[in-house]
Each structure stands twice: as structure tokens, then as C-alpha cells.
N, CA, C and O atoms as CSV, one atom per row, in Angstrom:
chain,resi,resn,atom,element,x,y,z
A,1,MET,N,N,0.840,-1.182,0.000
A,1,MET,CA,C,0.000,0.000,0.000
A,1,MET,C,C,0.884,1.243,0.000
A,1,MET,O,O,1.881,1.303,0.719
A,2,ASN,N,N,0.520,2.220,-0.798
A,2,ASN,CA,C,1.192,3.519,-0.790
A,2,ASN,C,C,0.478,4.426,0.204
A,2,ASN,O,O,-0.708,4.720,0.053
A,3,ILE,N,N,1.213,4.865,1.220
A,3,ILE,CA,C,0.656,5.687,2.293
A,3,ILE,C,C,1.330,7.049,2.274
A,3,ILE,O,O,2.557,7.142,2.249
A,4,LEU,N,N,0.531,8.095,2.287
A,4,LEU,CA,C,1.039,9.455,2.397
A,4,LEU,C,C,0.838,9.925,3.836
A,4,LEU,O,O,-0.271,9.864,4.367
A,5,VAL,N,N,1.909,10.389,4.456
A,5,VAL,CA,C,1.834,10.953,5.810
A,5,VAL,C,C,2.043,12.453,5.687
A,5,VAL,O,O,3.108,12.913,5.276
A,6,ILE,N,N,1.013,13.210,6.047
A,6,ILE,CA,C,1.055,14.668,5.953
A,6,ILE,C,C,1.093,15.254,7.357
A,6,ILE,O,O,0.297,14.881,8.218
A,7,ASN,N,N,2.019,16.166,7.577
A,7,ASN,CA,C,2.153,16.846,8.865
A,7,ASN,C,C,2.026,18.346,8.662
A,7,ASN,O,O,2.654,18.922,7.773
A,8,GLY,N,N,1.213,18.966,9.490
A,8,GLY,CA,C,0.909,20.378,9.352
A,8,GLY,C,C,1.831,21.301,10.121
A,8,GLY,O,O,2.967,20.949,10.439
A,9,PRO,N,N,1.322,22.497,10.416
A,9,PRO,CA,C,2.138,23.577,10.951
A,9,PRO,C,C,2.795,23.257,12.289
A,9,PRO,O,O,2.211,22.626,13.170
A,10,ASN,N,N,4.019,23.715,12.395
A,10,ASN,CA,C,4.849,23.652,13.594
A,10,ASN,C,C,5.381,22.266,13.926
A,10,ASN,O,O,6.143,22.113,14.880
A,11,LEU,N,N,4.996,21.260,13.161
A,11,LEU,CA,C,5.527,19.928,13.432
A,11,LEU,C,C,6.990,19.812,13.011
A,11,LEU,O,O,7.681,18.877,13.416
A,12,ASN,N,N,7.457,20.747,12.210
A,12,ASN,CA,C,8.884,20.811,11.895
A,12,ASN,C,C,9.701,21.219,13.127
A,12,ASN,O,O,10.924,21.078,13.123
A,13,LEU,N,N,9.053,21.714,14.164
A,13,LEU,CA,C,9.742,22.140,15.386
A,13,LEU,C,C,9.700,21.088,16.493
A,13,LEU,O,O,10.107,21.354,17.624
A,14,LEU,N,N,9.205,19.892,16.164
A,14,LEU,CA,C,9.207,18.834,17.180
A,14,LEU,C,C,10.619,18.633,17.706
A,14,LEU,O,O,11.598,18.733,16.966
A,15,GLY,N,N,10.701,18.352,18.974
A,15,GLY,CA,C,11.998,18.176,19.626
A,15,GLY,C,C,12.433,19.425,20.364
A,15,GLY,O,O,13.169,19.343,21.347
A,16,VAL,N,N,11.979,20.592,19.894
A,16,VAL,CA,C,12.300,21.852,20.583
A,16,VAL,C,C,11.040,22.576,21.033
A,16,VAL,O,O,11.086,23.342,21.996
A,17,ARG,N,N,9.927,22.352,20.366
A,17,ARG,CA,C,8.667,23.015,20.714
A,17,ARG,C,C,7.952,22.239,21.815
A,17,ARG,O,O,7.556,21.091,21.613
A,18,GLU,N,N,7.790,22.852,22.953
A,18,GLU,CA,C,7.054,22.269,24.068
A,18,GLU,C,C,7.325,20.773,24.246
A,18,GLU,O,O,6.407,19.964,24.107
A,19,PRO,N,N,8.564,20.395,24.550
A,19,PRO,CA,C,8.871,18.959,24.686
A,19,PRO,C,C,8.068,18.271,25.788
A,19,PRO,O,O,7.888,17.054,25.751
A,20,ASP,N,N,7.589,19.030,26.757
A,20,ASP,CA,C,6.761,18.437,27.807
A,20,ASP,C,C,5.398,17.993,27.259
A,20,ASP,O,O,4.741,17.135,27.850
A,21,VAL,N,N,4.976,18.574,26.138
A,21,VAL,CA,C,3.708,18.206,25.505
A,21,VAL,C,C,3.936,17.240,24.351
A,21,VAL,O,O,3.224,16.244,24.218
A,22,TYR,N,N,4.937,17.538,23.510
A,22,TYR,CA,C,5.125,16.809,22.252
A,22,TYR,C,C,6.309,15.850,22.262
A,22,TYR,O,O,6.508,15.124,21.288
A,23,GLY,N,N,7.093,15.826,23.321
A,23,GLY,CA,C,8.236,14.935,23.399
A,23,GLY,C,C,9.498,15.563,22.841
A,23,GLY,O,O,9.471,16.682,22.329
A,24,SER,N,N,10.591,14.850,22.939
A,24,SER,CA,C,11.899,15.380,22.537
A,24,SER,C,C,12.350,14.884,21.169
A,24,SER,O,O,13.399,15.301,20.677
A,25,GLU,N,N,11.574,14.001,20.548
A,25,GLU,CA,C,11.954,13.495,19.235
A,25,GLU,C,C,11.553,14.482,18.144
A,25,GLU,O,O,10.532,15.163,18.241
A,26,THR,N,N,12.376,14.542,17.109
A,26,THR,CA,C,12.068,15.382,15.950
A,26,THR,C,C,11.128,14.637,15.017
A,26,THR,O,O,10.901,13.438,15.178
A,27,LEU,N,N,10.589,15.346,14.050
A,27,LEU,CA,C,9.742,14.699,13.051
A,27,LEU,C,C,10.532,13.670,12.254
A,27,LEU,O,O,10.003,12.618,11.894
A,28,ILE,N,N,11.788,13.968,11.980
A,28,ILE,CA,C,12.667,12.998,11.281
A,28,ILE,C,C,12.864,11.750,12.142
A,28,ILE,O,O,12.867,10.635,11.621
A,29,ASP,N,N,13.030,11.929,13.463
A,29,ASP,CA,C,13.153,10.782,14.367
A,29,ASP,C,C,11.913,9.898,14.277
A,29,ASP,O,O,12.017,8.673,14.208
A,30,ILE,N,N,10.742,10.528,14.280
A,30,ILE,CA,C,9.485,9.776,14.211
A,30,ILE,C,C,9.360,9.080,12.866
A,30,ILE,O,O,8.945,7.923,12.800
A,31,GLU,N,N,9.715,9.775,11.799
A,31,GLU,CA,C,9.680,9.178,10.453
A,31,GLU,C,C,10.590,7.958,10.386
A,31,GLU,O,O,10.174,6.900,9.913
A,32,ASN,N,N,11.814,8.095,10.850
A,32,ASN,CA,C,12.757,6.969,10.826
A,32,ASN,C,C,12.253,5.811,11.676
A,32,ASN,O,O,12.343,4.654,11.265
A,33,TRP,N,N,11.728,6.111,12.848
A,33,TRP,CA,C,11.203,5.074,13.740
A,33,TRP,C,C,10.060,4.323,13.063
A,33,TRP,O,O,10.037,3.092,13.057
A,34,LEU,N,N,9.106,5.072,12.488
A,34,LEU,CA,C,7.956,4.426,11.866
A,34,LEU,C,C,8.377,3.566,10.682
A,34,LEU,O,O,7.871,2.457,10.507
A,35,ASN,N,N,9.288,4.065,9.879
A,35,ASN,CA,C,9.745,3.310,8.710
A,35,ASN,C,C,10.457,2.015,9.093
A,35,ASN,O,O,10.557,1.102,8.273
A,36,GLU,N,N,10.950,1.924,10.322
A,36,GLU,CA,C,11.643,0.716,10.796
A,36,GLU,C,C,10.703,-0.308,11.434
A,36,GLU,O,O,11.127,-1.420,11.751
A,37,GLN,N,N,9.449,0.050,11.623
A,37,GLN,CA,C,8.505,-0.859,12.271
A,37,GLN,C,C,8.080,-1.964,11.314
A,37,GLN,O,O,7.932,-1.718,10.117
A,38,PRO,N,N,7.880,-3.178,11.823
A,38,PRO,CA,C,7.476,-4.297,10.964
A,38,PRO,C,C,6.206,-4.002,10.168
A,38,PRO,O,O,6.067,-4.459,9.034
A,39,GLU,N,N,5.283,-3.244,10.752
A,39,GLU,CA,C,4.030,-2.918,10.063
A,39,GLU,C,C,4.260,-2.071,8.818
A,39,GLU,O,O,3.409,-2.030,7.929
A,40,ALA,N,N,5.405,-1.394,8.747
A,40,ALA,CA,C,5.709,-0.518,7.612
A,40,ALA,C,C,6.433,-1.252,6.489
A,40,ALA,O,O,6.542,-0.734,5.378
A,41,ASP,N,N,6.930,-2.460,6.773
A,41,ASP,CA,C,7.777,-3.182,5.823
A,41,ASP,C,C,7.184,-3.349,4.437
A,41,ASP,O,O,7.879,-3.144,3.441
A,42,SER,N,N,5.933,-3.710,4.353
A,42,SER,CA,C,5.353,-4.012,3.048
A,42,SER,C,C,4.644,-2.811,2.413
A,42,SER,O,O,3.893,-2.960,1.449
A,43,HIS,N,N,4.890,-1.632,2.963
A,43,HIS,CA,C,4.222,-0.430,2.465
A,43,HIS,C,C,5.238,0.616,2.036
A,43,HIS,O,O,6.353,0.674,2.554
A,44,SER,N,N,4.835,1.429,1.094
A,44,SER,CA,C,5.641,2.578,0.675
A,44,SER,C,C,5.067,3.802,1.388
A,44,SER,O,O,3.907,4.161,1.186
A,45,ILE,N,N,5.888,4.438,2.223
A,45,ILE,CA,C,5.421,5.568,3.027
A,45,ILE,C,C,6.155,6.825,2.579
A,45,ILE,O,O,7.385,6.883,2.582
A,46,THR,N,N,5.378,7.822,2.199
A,46,THR,CA,C,5.915,9.111,1.772
A,46,THR,C,C,5.518,10.155,2.798
A,46,THR,O,O,4.349,10.259,3.170
A,47,TRP,N,N,6.508,10.940,3.262
A,47,TRP,CA,C,6.264,11.956,4.289
A,47,TRP,C,C,6.300,13.347,3.685
A,47,TRP,O,O,7.092,13.633,2.787
A,48,PHE,N,N,5.421,14.214,4.201
A,48,PHE,CA,C,5.381,15.613,3.780
A,48,PHE,C,C,4.985,16.474,4.972
A,48,PHE,O,O,4.091,16.117,5.739
A,49,GLN,N,N,5.663,17.616,5.121
A,49,GLN,CA,C,5.318,18.574,6.180
A,49,GLN,C,C,5.315,19.966,5.593
A,49,GLN,O,O,6.176,20.318,4.787
A,50,SER,N,N,4.331,20.762,6.006
A,50,SER,CA,C,4.294,22.165,5.604
A,50,SER,C,C,3.591,22.987,6.675
A,50,SER,O,O,2.714,22.500,7.388
A,51,ASN,N,N,3.998,24.236,6.766
A,51,ASN,CA,C,3.347,25.192,7.653
A,51,ASN,C,C,2.265,25.974,6.914
A,51,ASN,O,O,1.647,26.874,7.483
A,52,HIS,N,N,2.036,25.632,5.651
A,52,HIS,CA,C,1.135,26.403,4.794
A,52,HIS,C,C,-0.080,25.570,4.391
A,52,HIS,O,O,0.053,24.498,3.801
A,53,GLU,N,N,-1.237,26.069,4.710
A,53,GLU,CA,C,-2.488,25.355,4.448
A,53,GLU,C,C,-2.642,24.987,2.977
A,53,GLU,O,O,-3.020,23.859,2.657
A,54,GLY,N,N,-2.356,25.919,2.087
A,54,GLY,CA,C,-2.508,25.661,0.657
A,54,GLY,C,C,-1.603,24.544,0.170
A,54,GLY,O,O,-2.003,23.758,-0.689
A,55,GLU,N,N,-0.390,24.460,0.704
A,55,GLU,CA,C,0.522,23.369,0.310
A,55,GLU,C,C,-0.018,22.021,0.772
A,55,GLU,O,O,0.104,21.026,0.057
A,56,LEU,N,N,-0.610,21.980,1.954
A,56,LEU,CA,C,-1.196,20.731,2.442
A,56,LEU,C,C,-2.359,20.313,1.538
A,56,LEU,O,O,-2.496,19.140,1.193
A,57,ILE,N,N,-3.183,21.273,1.165
A,57,ILE,CA,C,-4.310,20.992,0.278
A,57,ILE,C,C,-3.806,20.526,-1.086
A,57,ILE,O,O,-4.324,19.556,-1.640
A,58,ASP,N,N,-2.805,21.209,-1.627
A,58,ASP,CA,C,-2.240,20.785,-2.915
A,58,ASP,C,C,-1.713,19.360,-2.836
A,58,ASP,O,O,-1.905,18.575,-3.764
A,59,HIS,N,N,-1.053,19.022,-1.739
A,59,HIS,CA,C,-0.517,17.667,-1.588
A,59,HIS,C,C,-1.647,16.631,-1.512
A,59,HIS,O,O,-1.529,15.537,-2.063
A,60,LEU,N,N,-2.723,16.980,-0.838
A,60,LEU,CA,C,-3.876,16.081,-0.803
A,60,LEU,C,C,-4.433,15.868,-2.210
A,60,LEU,O,O,-4.729,14.736,-2.593
A,61,HIS,N,N,-4.574,16.928,-2.969
A,61,HIS,CA,C,-5.087,16.811,-4.338
A,61,HIS,C,C,-4.164,15.942,-5.188
A,61,HIS,O,O,-4.631,15.099,-5.955
A,62,GLU,N,N,-2.858,16.148,-5.052
A,62,GLU,CA,C,-1.887,15.393,-5.830
A,62,GLU,C,C,-1.827,13.918,-5.430
A,62,GLU,O,O,-1.287,13.095,-6.169
A,63,ALA,N,N,-2.376,13.586,-4.270
A,63,ALA,CA,C,-2.367,12.196,-3.801
A,63,ALA,C,C,-3.330,11.310,-4.586
A,63,ALA,O,O,-3.190,10.087,-4.594
A,64,MET,N,N,-4.302,11.928,-5.242
A,64,MET,CA,C,-5.288,11.143,-5.990
A,64,MET,C,C,-4.600,10.323,-7.079
A,64,MET,O,O,-3.843,10.853,-7.892
A,65,GLY,N,N,-4.878,9.033,-7.075
A,65,GLY,CA,C,-4.298,8.141,-8.063
A,65,GLY,C,C,-2.890,7.678,-7.739
A,65,GLY,O,O,-2.343,6.832,-8.446
A,66,LYS,N,N,-2.290,8.217,-6.679
A,66,LYS,CA,C,-0.921,7.845,-6.294
A,66,LYS,C,C,-0.868,7.105,-4.962
A,66,LYS,O,O,0.013,6.273,-4.747
A,67,PHE,N,N,-1.805,7.405,-4.071
A,67,PHE,CA,C,-1.788,6.832,-2.726
A,67,PHE,C,C,-3.117,6.162,-2.419
A,67,PHE,O,O,-4.181,6.643,-2.809
A,68,GLU,N,N,-3.033,5.037,-1.707
A,68,GLU,CA,C,-4.238,4.316,-1.297
A,68,GLU,C,C,-4.748,4.781,0.055
A,68,GLU,O,O,-5.899,4.523,0.406
A,69,SER,N,N,-3.909,5.462,0.816
A,69,SER,CA,C,-4.335,5.903,2.134
A,69,SER,C,C,-3.474,7.076,2.601
A,69,SER,O,O,-2.379,7.319,2.093
A,70,ILE,N,N,-4.016,7.798,3.596
A,70,ILE,CA,C,-3.352,8.991,4.125
A,70,ILE,C,C,-3.431,8.978,5.646
A,70,ILE,O,O,-4.455,8.622,6.229
A,71,ILE,N,N,-2.336,9.370,6.269
A,71,ILE,CA,C,-2.313,9.702,7.689
A,71,ILE,C,C,-2.023,11.192,7.743
A,71,ILE,O,O,-1.070,11.666,7.125
A,72,ILE,N,N,-2.842,11.932,8.482
A,72,ILE,CA,C,-2.626,13.373,8.559
A,72,ILE,C,C,-2.609,13.844,10.008
A,72,ILE,O,O,-3.499,13.525,10.796
A,73,ASN,N,N,-1.581,14.604,10.336
A,73,ASN,CA,C,-1.526,15.345,11.590
A,73,ASN,C,C,-1.664,16.807,11.181
A,73,ASN,O,O,-0.669,17.447,10.840
A,74,PRO,N,N,-2.880,17.344,11.210
A,74,PRO,CA,C,-3.097,18.690,10.688
A,74,PRO,C,C,-2.634,19.809,11.613
A,74,PRO,O,O,-2.755,20.985,11.267
A,75,GLY,N,N,-2.105,19.460,12.786
A,75,GLY,CA,C,-1.681,20.501,13.715
A,75,GLY,C,C,-2.857,21.405,14.046
A,75,GLY,O,O,-3.989,20.938,14.173
A,76,ALA,N,N,-2.593,22.684,14.186
A,76,ALA,CA,C,-3.633,23.642,14.565
A,76,ALA,C,C,-4.733,23.769,13.518
A,76,ALA,O,O,-5.827,24.233,13.841
A,77,PHE,N,N,-4.474,23.369,12.265
A,77,PHE,CA,C,-5.522,23.418,11.245
A,77,PHE,C,C,-6.691,22.492,11.606
A,77,PHE,O,O,-7.798,22.655,11.093
A,78,THR,N,N,-6.441,21.531,12.482
A,78,THR,CA,C,-7.474,20.614,12.955
A,78,THR,C,C,-8.724,21.354,13.393
A,78,THR,O,O,-9.847,20.914,13.147
A,79,HIS,N,N,-8.508,22.481,14.044
A,79,HIS,CA,C,-9.578,23.132,14.784
A,79,HIS,C,C,-10.381,24.143,13.974
A,79,HIS,O,O,-11.416,24.618,14.442
A,80,TYR,N,N,-9.922,24.484,12.757
A,80,TYR,CA,C,-10.658,25.514,12.026
A,80,TYR,C,C,-10.546,25.454,10.507
A,80,TYR,O,O,-11.183,26.258,9.827
A,81,SER,N,N,-9.772,24.545,9.955
A,81,SER,CA,C,-9.570,24.557,8.508
A,81,SER,C,C,-10.613,23.718,7.782
A,81,SER,O,O,-10.436,22.520,7.560
A,82,TYR,N,N,-11.705,24.385,7.419
A,82,TYR,CA,C,-12.718,23.718,6.607
A,82,TYR,C,C,-12.189,23.446,5.202
A,82,TYR,O,O,-12.648,22.521,4.532
A,83,ALA,N,N,-11.230,24.248,4.757
A,83,ALA,CA,C,-10.621,24.015,3.445
A,83,ALA,C,C,-9.857,22.687,3.441
A,83,ALA,O,O,-9.939,21.933,2.471
A,84,LEU,N,N,-9.122,22.397,4.503
A,84,LEU,CA,C,-8.405,21.125,4.619
A,84,LEU,C,C,-9.410,19.978,4.733
A,84,LEU,O,O,-9.230,18.927,4.119
A,85,ARG,N,N,-10.455,20.180,5.509
A,85,ARG,CA,C,-11.509,19.179,5.649
A,85,ARG,C,C,-12.119,18.862,4.282
A,85,ARG,O,O,-12.292,17.695,3.933
A,86,ASP,N,N,-12.445,19.904,3.511
A,86,ASP,CA,C,-13.050,19.705,2.203
A,86,ASP,C,C,-12.099,18.973,1.253
A,86,ASP,O,O,-12.539,18.161,0.439
A,87,ALA,N,N,-10.808,19.256,1.352
A,87,ALA,CA,C,-9.822,18.573,0.499
A,87,ALA,C,C,-9.753,17.086,0.836
A,87,ALA,O,O,-9.678,16.249,-0.064
A,88,ILE,N,N,-9.779,16.754,2.115
A,88,ILE,CA,C,-9.763,15.344,2.524
A,88,ILE,C,C,-11.008,14.641,1.981
A,88,ILE,O,O,-10.922,13.536,1.446
A,89,ALA,N,N,-12.151,15.286,2.122
A,89,ALA,CA,C,-13.397,14.701,1.610
A,89,ALA,C,C,-13.357,14.565,0.087
A,89,ALA,O,O,-13.819,13.563,-0.458
A,90,ALA,N,N,-12.818,15.553,-0.589
A,90,ALA,CA,C,-12.829,15.575,-2.057
A,90,ALA,C,C,-11.960,14.487,-2.679
A,90,ALA,O,O,-12.333,13.910,-3.701
A,91,VAL,N,N,-10.807,14.200,-2.076
A,91,VAL,CA,C,-9.913,13.218,-2.693
A,91,VAL,C,C,-10.406,11.792,-2.482
A,91,VAL,O,O,-10.012,10.882,-3.211
A,92,ASN,N,N,-11.269,11.594,-1.484
A,92,ASN,CA,C,-11.890,10.294,-1.254
A,92,ASN,C,C,-10.862,9.169,-1.090
A,92,ASN,O,O,-11.012,8.083,-1.649
A,93,ILE,N,N,-9.822,9.455,-0.316
A,93,ILE,CA,C,-8.790,8.473,0.022
A,93,ILE,C,C,-8.921,8.192,1.515
A,93,ILE,O,O,-8.965,9.135,2.304
A,94,PRO,N,N,-8.984,6.930,1.928
A,94,PRO,CA,C,-9.104,6.643,3.357
A,94,PRO,C,C,-8.009,7.366,4.161
A,94,PRO,O,O,-6.817,7.234,3.881
A,95,THR,N,N,-8.451,8.126,5.160
A,95,THR,CA,C,-7.550,8.994,5.917
A,95,THR,C,C,-7.764,8.802,7.410
A,95,THR,O,O,-8.893,8.679,7.885
A,96,VAL,N,N,-6.646,8.779,8.145
A,96,VAL,CA,C,-6.680,8.734,9.603
A,96,VAL,C,C,-6.034,10.010,10.125
A,96,VAL,O,O,-4.944,10.389,9.698
A,97,GLU,N,N,-6.718,10.663,11.051
A,97,GLU,CA,C,-6.207,11.869,11.713
A,97,GLU,C,C,-5.419,11.450,12.946
A,97,GLU,O,O,-5.899,10.665,13.764
A,98,VAL,N,N,-4.191,11.984,13.074
A,98,VAL,CA,C,-3.306,11.628,14.188
A,98,VAL,C,C,-2.844,12.893,14.898
A,98,VAL,O,O,-2.563,13.910,14.265
A,99,HIS,N,N,-2.770,12.812,16.223
A,99,HIS,CA,C,-2.214,13.891,17.049
A,99,HIS,C,C,-1.285,13.284,18.086
A,99,HIS,O,O,-1.620,12.277,18.710
A,100,LEU,N,N,-0.130,13.884,18.272
A,100,LEU,CA,C,0.831,13.400,19.257
A,100,LEU,C,C,0.291,13.557,20.675
A,100,LEU,O,O,0.384,12.639,21.489
A,101,SER,N,N,-0.277,14.733,20.963
A,101,SER,CA,C,-0.822,14.988,22.295
A,101,SER,C,C,-2.305,14.626,22.317
A,101,SER,O,O,-2.930,14.451,21.271
A,102,ASP,N,N,-2.848,14.519,23.509
A,102,ASP,CA,C,-4.265,14.203,23.674
A,102,ASP,C,C,-5.059,15.502,23.570
A,102,ASP,O,O,-5.196,16.235,24.549
A,103,ILE,N,N,-5.577,15.779,22.383
A,103,ILE,CA,C,-6.259,17.054,22.157
A,103,ILE,C,C,-7.529,17.180,22.992
A,103,ILE,O,O,-8.016,18.290,23.212
A,104,ASN,N,N,-8.068,16.062,23.456
A,104,ASN,CA,C,-9.286,16.110,24.269
A,104,ASN,C,C,-9.025,16.481,25.719
A,104,ASN,O,O,-9.965,16.752,26.467
A,105,ASN,N,N,-7.774,16.497,26.122
A,105,ASN,CA,C,-7.416,16.862,27.491
A,105,ASN,C,C,-6.510,18.082,27.530
A,105,ASN,O,O,-5.654,18.213,28.406
A,106,ARG,N,N,-6.713,18.971,26.567
A,106,ARG,CA,C,-5.938,20.213,26.509
A,106,ARG,C,C,-6.889,21.399,26.523
A,106,ARG,O,O,-8.002,21.291,27.038
A,107,GLU,N,N,-6.474,22.517,25.974
A,107,GLU,CA,C,-7.316,23.703,25.965
A,107,GLU,C,C,-8.624,23.403,25.233
A,107,GLU,O,O,-8.679,22.534,24.362
A,108,ASP,N,N,-9.671,24.135,25.602
A,108,ASP,CA,C,-10.991,23.877,25.024
A,108,ASP,C,C,-10.995,23.940,23.501
A,108,ASP,O,O,-11.635,23.111,22.854
A,109,PHE,N,N,-10.287,24.914,22.915
A,109,PHE,CA,C,-10.318,25.050,21.455
A,109,PHE,C,C,-9.702,23.844,20.764
A,109,PHE,O,O,-10.041,23.556,19.616
A,110,ARG,N,N,-8.800,23.129,21.442
A,110,ARG,CA,C,-8.159,21.959,20.832
A,110,ARG,C,C,-9.068,20.728,20.822
A,110,ARG,O,O,-8.779,19.757,20.123
A,111,LYS,N,N,-10.131,20.758,21.566
A,111,LYS,CA,C,-11.034,19.611,21.655
A,111,LYS,C,C,-11.920,19.472,20.425
A,111,LYS,O,O,-12.534,18.426,20.214
A,112,VAL,N,N,-11.987,20.522,19.615
A,112,VAL,CA,C,-12.826,20.518,18.420
A,112,VAL,C,C,-11.975,20.180,17.204
A,112,VAL,O,O,-10.952,20.817,16.951
A,113,SER,N,N,-12.411,19.170,16.454
A,113,SER,CA,C,-11.754,18.823,15.198
A,113,SER,C,C,-12.780,18.924,14.078
A,113,SER,O,O,-13.781,18.208,14.072
A,114,VAL,N,N,-12.522,19.816,13.136
A,114,VAL,CA,C,-13.395,19.909,11.965
A,114,VAL,C,C,-12.980,18.873,10.910
A,114,VAL,O,O,-13.646,18.719,9.886
A,115,ILE,N,N,-11.885,18.174,11.171
A,115,ILE,CA,C,-11.337,17.178,10.255
A,115,ILE,C,C,-11.921,15.781,10.541
A,115,ILE,O,O,-12.117,14.980,9.627
A,116,LYS,N,N,-12.185,15.516,11.794
A,116,LYS,CA,C,-12.525,14.171,12.269
A,116,LYS,C,C,-13.619,13.479,11.460
A,116,LYS,O,O,-13.506,12.289,11.165
A,117,ASP,N,N,-14.660,14.195,11.105
A,117,ASP,CA,C,-15.806,13.561,10.455
A,117,ASP,C,C,-15.538,13.067,9.035
A,117,ASP,O,O,-16.314,12.268,8.510
A,118,VAL,N,N,-14.465,13.523,8.406
A,118,VAL,CA,C,-14.147,13.041,7.056
A,118,VAL,C,C,-13.008,12.022,7.078
A,118,VAL,O,O,-12.496,11.628,6.030
A,119,CYS,N,N,-12.623,11.605,8.272
A,119,CYS,CA,C,-11.561,10.602,8.444
A,119,CYS,C,C,-12.155,9.299,8.960
A,119,CYS,O,O,-13.225,9.284,9.569
A,120,LEU,N,N,-11.439,8.206,8.704
A,120,LEU,CA,C,-11.867,6.903,9.226
A,120,LEU,C,C,-11.804,6.860,10.737
A,120,LEU,O,O,-12.624,6.217,11.392
A,121,ASP,N,N,-10.802,7.567,11.288
A,121,ASP,CA,C,-10.548,7.491,12.721
A,121,ASP,C,C,-9.717,8.689,13.137
A,121,ASP,O,O,-9.073,9.334,12.310
A,122,GLN,N,N,-9.739,8.976,14.428
A,122,GLN,CA,C,-8.867,9.981,15.022
A,122,GLN,C,C,-8.093,9.295,16.142
A,122,GLN,O,O,-8.679,8.674,17.029
A,123,ILE,N,N,-6.767,9.415,16.087
A,123,ILE,CA,C,-5.905,8.827,17.102
A,123,ILE,C,C,-5.170,9.973,17.776
A,123,ILE,O,O,-4.502,10.768,17.115
A,124,SER,N,N,-5.297,10.053,19.093
A,124,SER,CA,C,-4.800,11.217,19.812
A,124,SER,C,C,-4.153,10.793,21.120
A,124,SER,O,O,-4.671,9.932,21.831
A,125,GLY,N,N,-3.011,11.408,21.435
A,125,GLY,CA,C,-2.403,11.232,22.749
A,125,GLY,C,C,-1.465,10.057,22.891
A,125,GLY,O,O,-1.080,9.717,24.010
A,126,LEU,N,N,-1.087,9.429,21.804
A,126,LEU,CA,C,-0.200,8.262,21.888
A,126,LEU,C,C,1.220,8.582,21.438
A,126,LEU,O,O,2.040,7.674,21.300
A,127,GLY,N,N,1.524,9.855,21.207
A,127,GLY,CA,C,2.843,10.218,20.706
A,127,GLY,C,C,3.072,9.592,19.343
A,127,GLY,O,O,2.144,9.464,18.544
A,128,LYS,N,N,4.316,9.201,19.080
A,128,LYS,CA,C,4.651,8.632,17.763
A,128,LYS,C,C,3.910,7.338,17.475
A,128,LYS,O,O,3.725,6.982,16.311
A,129,ILE,N,N,3.486,6.632,18.504
A,129,ILE,CA,C,2.761,5.381,18.315
A,129,ILE,C,C,1.445,5.628,17.577
A,129,ILE,O,O,0.906,4.716,16.949
A,130,GLY,N,N,0.926,6.854,17.649
A,130,GLY,CA,C,-0.283,7.191,16.919
A,130,GLY,C,C,-0.138,6.990,15.422
A,130,GLY,O,O,-1.084,6.571,14.756
A,131,TYR,N,N,1.055,7.289,14.879
A,131,TYR,CA,C,1.295,7.067,13.450
A,131,TYR,C,C,1.255,5.576,13.125
A,131,TYR,O,O,0.707,5.179,12.096
A,132,LEU,N,N,1.829,4.757,13.993
A,132,LEU,CA,C,1.807,3.301,13.809
A,132,LEU,C,C,0.376,2.778,13.886
A,132,LEU,O,O,-0.033,1.952,13.070
A,133,LYS,N,N,-0.379,3.257,14.862
A,133,LYS,CA,C,-1.788,2.861,14.973
A,133,LYS,C,C,-2.566,3.304,13.727
A,133,LYS,O,O,-3.500,2.626,13.298
A,134,GLY,N,N,-2.174,4.441,13.154
A,134,GLY,CA,C,-2.805,4.903,11.926
A,134,GLY,C,C,-2.597,3.923,10.784
A,134,GLY,O,O,-3.531,3.620,10.043
A,135,ILE,N,N,-1.377,3.429,10.641
A,135,ILE,CA,C,-1.091,2.410,9.612
A,135,ILE,C,C,-1.932,1.171,9.865
A,135,ILE,O,O,-2.558,0.638,8.949
A,136,GLN,N,N,-1.946,0.714,11.115
A,136,GLN,CA,C,-2.711,-0.483,11.447
A,136,GLN,C,C,-4.192,-0.301,11.129
A,136,GLN,O,O,-4.837,-1.222,10.627
A,137,ARG,N,N,-4.725,0.861,11.415
A,137,ARG,CA,C,-6.141,1.143,11.143
A,137,ARG,C,C,-6.413,1.129,9.633
A,137,ARG,O,O,-7.430,0.601,9.183
A,138,LEU,N,N,-5.500,1.711,8.866
A,138,LEU,CA,C,-5.686,1.772,7.414
A,138,LEU,C,C,-5.555,0.399,6.759
A,138,LEU,O,O,-6.286,0.083,5.820
A,139,VAL,N,N,-4.640,-0.400,7.248
A,139,VAL,CA,C,-4.395,-1.722,6.666
A,139,VAL,C,C,-5.537,-2.681,7.017
A,139,VAL,O,O,-5.919,-3.524,6.205
A,140,ASN,N,N,-6.067,-2.547,8.209
A,140,ASN,CA,C,-7.133,-3.458,8.651
A,140,ASN,C,C,-8.487,-2.872,8.338
A,140,ASN,O,O,-9.510,-3.490,8.634
């Protein structure tokens, strides 16, 4: 299976941004870790990160016909980007929403996801393991 992993704003700062919330590993550390997991062996995983909403939407559009599934950590766009939500719905590719921290046990505004309803599942609060659970959810 070809899997696209999309990471949104500020995830390029993992490892230095609020390590008490997001951990000390970088996004590259998480990518390398996930690619080494047995569940990833038989899949082609492509990673993309951007701080720009339009680039994330463009990448979703470009995924049509190239990827069978998507894992997305939309970052703060989770809470208000109807444009990102519409792009996920439009491409009609099975998608799992992932968050490193538990968005349901943080500030009130983080508890709302406008993305969740167009995804197969939302995985939150498991750190990097959330990406692995995302693969497992998509494969099964």
C-alpha cells in the first residue's frame, strides 16, 4: 500500500517546541522510527510537512491516483480549517487523523476537530505510536 503521511504547521519544530507536551523526538526521528517498524515493511510511506495550508491541500489533491491511504496530523488546522476538511473529503482516500498529544485533554479550542468527520478514525495522545496505529487502522 502507498501511504502518504502529511504533517501540518509547527511539526517541523518537534523536539524543541514544548517537549513536555510533544516529546523530545524530531519529526525525522518519528519518520525513521515508523519506517523501521514491521508494520511498515510491506508499504511505501511518503512523508510531507508544511506550515502552509494551501501546500497541504495541494498535496492532498496530488495524492489522488498515487496513494491508497493517508495519515494526517493537521496541527492547529485541525480546529478551524474547513478548506483542509473539504480537500480530505474531495480526494476520497481513506484517511486517519493523528495527534501526538491528547487534544481532548488540553485547551478547550483543541477539543474541536473539523477534520474528524471526514476521516476513518482519530488517534490522539499516543505520541509517535499514533502514526503506527494509523497504519494499522488503514491496513485493517
